[in-house]
C-alpha positions in Angstrom: -63.8 -58.9 -142.6 -64.6 -59.1 -138.9 -61.0 -59.9 -138.3 -59.8 -56.7 -140.0 -62.3 -54.6 -138.0 -60.9 -56.1 -134.7 -57.3 -55.2 -135.8 -58.3 -51.6 -136.5 -60.0 -51.4 -133.1 -56.9 -52.7 -131.4 -54.7 -50.1 -133.1 -57.1 -47.3 -132.0 -57.2 -48.5 -128.4 -53.9 -50.0 -127.4 -53.8 -52.2 -124.2 -52.6 -50.4 -121.0 -49.7 -52.0 -119.3 -50.3 -53.5 -115.9 -49.5 -51.2 -113.0 -46.6 -52.4 -110.9 -47.7 -54.0 -107.6 -47.0 -52.0 -104.5 -44.6 -53.7 -102.1 -46.5 -55.3 -99.1 -45.0 -54.7 -95.7 -46.4 -56.4 -92.7 -47.0 -54.5 -89.4 -44.1 -56.4 -87.8 -41.7 -55.4 -90.5 -42.7 -51.8 -90.1 -42.2 -51.9 -86.4 -38.8 -53.5 -86.6 -35.9 -51.2 -85.9 -33.6 -50.4 -88.8 -30.6 -51.7 -86.8 -28.8 -48.4 -87.1 -27.3 -46.9 -83.9 -28.2 -43.4 -82.8 -25.3 -41.3 -84.0 -25.4 -39.0 -80.9 -25.4 -42.0 -78.5 -22.6 -43.8 -80.5 -20.5 -40.6 -80.5 -21.0 -40.2 -76.7 -19.8 -43.8 -76.1 -16.8 -43.3 -78.3 -15.9 -40.1 -76.4 -16.2 -41.8 -73.0 -14.1 -44.7 -74.2 -11.5 -42.3 -75.6 -11.4 -40.4 -72.3 -10.8 -43.6 -70.3 -8.1 -44.7 -72.8 -6.4 -41.3 -72.6 -6.7 -41.0 -68.8 -3.5 -40.5 -66.9 -2.6 -43.8 -65.1 -2.1 -42.0 -61.8 -5.4 -40.2 -62.1 -7.1 -43.5 -63.0 -5.6 -45.2 -60.0 -6.7 -42.4 -57.7 -10.2 -42.5 -59.2 -10.5 -46.2 -58.7 -9.0 -45.9 -55.2 -11.7 -43.4 -54.3 -14.5 -45.6 -55.8 -13.3 -48.6 -53.8 -12.9 -46.5 -50.7 -16.4 -45.2 -51.0 -17.7 -48.7 -51.6 -15.9 -50.0 -48.5 -17.3 -47.1 -46.4 -20.9 -47.9 -47.5 -20.4 -51.6 -46.7 -19.0 -50.7 -43.3 -21.9 -48.4 -42.5 -24.4 -51.1 -43.6 -22.7 -53.7 -41.5 -22.6 -51.3 -38.5 -26.4 -50.6 -38.9 -27.0 -54.3 -39.1 -24.9 -55.0 -36.0 -26.8 -52.4 -34.0 -30.2 -53.6 -35.2 -29.3 -57.2 -34.3 -28.1 -56.1 -30.8 -31.3 -54.2 -30.2 -33.4 -57.2 -31.3 -31.4 -59.6 -29.1 -31.8 -57.3 -26.1 -35.5 -57.0 -26.7 -35.8 -60.8 -27.0 -33.9 -61.2 -23.7 -36.1 -58.7 -21.9 -39.2 -60.5 -23.1 -37.9 -63.8 -22.0 -36.9 -62.4 -18.6 -40.3 -60.7 -18.1 -42.0 -64.0 -18.9 -39.9 -65.8 -16.3 -40.5 -63.1 -13.7 -44.2 -63.2 -14.1 -44.2 -67.0 -13.5 -42.1 -66.4 -10.3 -44.4 -63.7 -8.8 -47.2 -66.1 -7.6 -44.5 -68.0 -5.7 -43.4 -64.8 -3.9 -47.0 -64.1 -3.1 -47.5 -67.6 -1.6 -44.4 -67.2 0.5 -45.6 -63.9 1.8 -49.0 -65.4 2.7 -47.3 -68.2 4.5 -45.3 -65.7 6.5 -48.4 -63.7 7.3 -50.3 -66.7 8.5 -47.5 -68.4 10.5 -48.6 -69.2 14.0 -46.7 -68.2 17.1 -45.4 -71.8 17.6 -44.2 -72.1 14.0 -41.5 -69.5 14.0 -38.8 -72.1 13.2 -40.7 -72.9 10.0 -41.5 -69.3 9.3 -37.8 -68.5 9.5 -37.0 -71.0 6.7 -39.8 -69.5 4.6 -38.5 -66.0 5.3 -35.0 -67.0 4.1 -36.4 -68.4 0.8 -38.6 -65.4 0.3 -35.8 -62.9 0.9 -33.4 -64.7 -1.4 -36.0 -64.9 -4.2 -36.7 -61.1 -3.9 -33.0 -60.4 -3.9 -32.7 -62.4 -7.2 -35.5 -60.4 -8.7 -33.9 -57.1 -7.6 -30.5 -58.1 -9.1 -32.3 -58.5 -12.4 -33.8 -55.0 -12.3 -37.2 -56.1 -10.9 -38.6 -53.9 -8.1 -41.5 -54.6 -5.7 -43.8 -51.8 -4.7 -46.5 -51.5 -2.0 -48.9 -48.6 -2.7 -50.7 -48.7 0.7 -52.0 -45.2 1.6 -51.3 -43.8 -1.9 -53.8 -42.5 -4.3 -55.2 -45.1 -6.7 -53.5 -45.0 -10.1 -55.1 -47.3 -12.7 -51.7 -47.4 -14.6 -50.1 -49.1 -11.6 -52.9 -50.5 -9.5 -55.7 -52.9 -10.1 -58.8 -52.3 -7.9 -60.3 -55.6 -6.6 -62.9 -53.9 -4.5 -64.0 -50.7 -2.8 -65.1 -50.0 0.7 -66.0 -47.1 3.0 -63.4 -46.1 5.5 -63.9 -43.5 8.2 -61.6 -40.6 7.8 -60.2 -41.7 4.4 -60.9 -39.7 1.4 -62.2 -41.3 -1.8 -59.7 -42.9 -4.1 -57.0 -44.0 -1.6 -55.5 -47.4 -1.5 -56.6 -49.0 1.8 -55.3 -52.5 1.6 -52.7 -54.3 -0.7 -53.8 -57.8 -1.6 -50.8 -58.4 -3.8 -47.8 -56.2 -4.3 -46.9 -54.8 -7.7 -43.7 -55.3 -9.6 -42.0 -53.1 -12.2 -38.8 -53.5 -14.3 -37.0 -50.6 -16.0 -40.0 -48.4 -15.7 -42.4 -51.0 -17.1 -45.2 -52.5 -15.0 -44.8 -56.3 -14.9 -47.8 -56.7 -12.7 -50.0 -54.0 -11.2 -50.6 -54.0 -7.4 -54.0 -55.5 -6.5 -55.6 -53.3 -4.0 -58.8 -52.3 -2.1 -59.7 -48.7 -2.7 -61.8 -46.3 -0.5 -65.1 -45.3 -2.0 
């Protein structure tokens, strides 16, 4: 009896079919490109390829010639710029080396001048030898563009002179170079060593 009641109940309420499961797509799968080319881009590539294939051989040769010529000109300009830069750097390095050597020679010139100034009357034969060495050394410096300057009587210039001391001098206005303790040297407009002087106060 109970079995018949269950059959009637099943006929009144038939079972619903299971809903189809939705396909599961991972985030990586959704982000992957479809692999299809952009039609506009593909069409443009085909057009360019067709233009190259249909280009007149003479026109193609002239175009390639112009491209290679332009490339050669750029390479030549780059090399010329490099050559000029290397020459400037070499010249600057040479000037630095020469300036360093000159600065080491200047104390020797100073000592020769002091020896000449202090030579006694009976030592003229020795003084003459010192004078020859001094004049030859100064000549070597001059041949290399180094000039000696003596600012005695000039107005003190801190760019070219180094004041060692100051003193009062009758009849001398303030700021004049009274005595030169060591002469100054310049090369190509650059002060290698300022003149060391005594200035009137």
